[in-house]
C-alpha positions as CSV (number, residue, x, y, z in Angstrom):
1,M,0.0,0.0,0.0
2,A,1.3,3.5,-0.8
3,S,0.4,6.9,0.6
4,V,-0.7,9.8,-1.5
5,D,2.9,10.8,-2.1
6,H,3.6,7.2,-3.3
7,K,5.9,6.3,-0.4
8,P,5.2,2.9,1.2
9,V,3.1,3.2,4.3
10,F,4.5,0.0,5.9
11,S,8.0,-1.3,5.9
12,P,8.7,-4.9,4.6
13,A,9.4,-5.9,8.2
14,Q,6.1,-4.5,9.4
15,I,4.3,-6.4,6.6
16,A,6.1,-9.6,7.4
17,A,5.3,-9.3,11.1
18,A,1.6,-8.7,10.4
19,L,1.4,-11.7,8.1
20,A,3.2,-13.9,10.7
21,V,0.4,-13.3,13.3
22,A,-2.5,-13.3,10.8
23,P,-4.9,-16.2,11.2
24,H,-4.9,-18.9,8.5
25,R,-8.6,-19.3,8.6
26,V,-11.4,-16.8,9.3
27,D,-14.7,-17.8,10.9
28,D,-17.0,-14.8,10.6
29,P,-20.7,-15.6,10.7
30,E,-21.6,-12.0,9.6
31,C,-19.5,-12.2,6.4
32,P,-21.7,-12.6,3.3
33,Y,-19.3,-15.1,1.7
34,D,-16.8,-17.7,2.9
35,P,-13.5,-15.7,3.1
36,N,-11.6,-19.1,3.3
37,T,-12.7,-20.1,-0.2
38,P,-10.8,-18.3,-3.0
39,D,-13.7,-18.9,-5.5
40,A,-16.2,-17.4,-3.1
41,V,-14.0,-14.4,-2.5
42,A,-13.5,-13.9,-6.3
43,I,-17.2,-14.1,-7.0
44,H,-18.1,-11.7,-4.1
45,W,-15.6,-9.1,-5.2
46,A,-15.9,-9.5,-9.0
47,N,-17.8,-6.2,-9.5
48,A,-15.8,-4.3,-6.9
49,M,-14.6,-0.8,-7.9
50,T,-11.5,1.0,-6.7
51,S,-10.6,4.6,-6.8
52,Q,-8.1,7.1,-5.5
53,S,-10.6,9.7,-4.4
54,L,-14.3,10.3,-3.8
55,P,-14.8,12.3,-7.0
56,E,-13.2,9.5,-9.0
57,L,-15.4,6.9,-7.3
58,Q,-18.5,9.0,-8.0
59,E,-17.5,9.3,-11.7
60,K,-17.0,5.6,-12.0
61,L,-20.3,4.9,-10.4
62,A,-22.1,7.3,-12.7
63,R,-20.5,5.6,-15.8
64,R,-21.6,2.2,-14.5
65,R,-25.1,3.4,-13.9
66,S,-25.4,4.9,-17.4
67,K,-24.5,1.7,-19.2
68,P,-27.6,-0.1,-20.6
69,L,-28.5,-3.4,-19.1
70,V,-27.9,-6.4,-21.4
71,K,-30.5,-9.1,-21.6
72,V,-28.9,-12.5,-21.4
73,G,-31.9,-14.4,-22.7
74,K,-35.3,-15.6,-21.6
75,P,-35.6,-17.0,-18.1
76,E,-36.3,-20.7,-18.1
77,S,-39.8,-21.8,-17.5
78,I,-40.5,-23.2,-14.1
79,M,-42.7,-26.3,-14.1
80,C,-44.4,-27.5,-11.0
81,C,-46.1,-30.8,-10.5
82,V,-48.6,-31.4,-7.7
83,N,-49.2,-35.0,-6.7
84,G,-52.5,-35.8,-5.4
């Protein structure tokens, strides 16, 4: 991670120390995905957006909202059978 003036915020030793004490597994019942599963993490964050400032983020969000929605196809019909 770098600060605004592009100087590292943490030294390599600080990063190594943090990683050494970090848990290998996370059990968080409030997390909307399983942070221990790389595929779940990738799916959850697939549409994430990064920015360097609030105005940049607002601009990116405005562009995302202005894109037309693309229809993928007709939803499949749902069939239901009731026995009895």
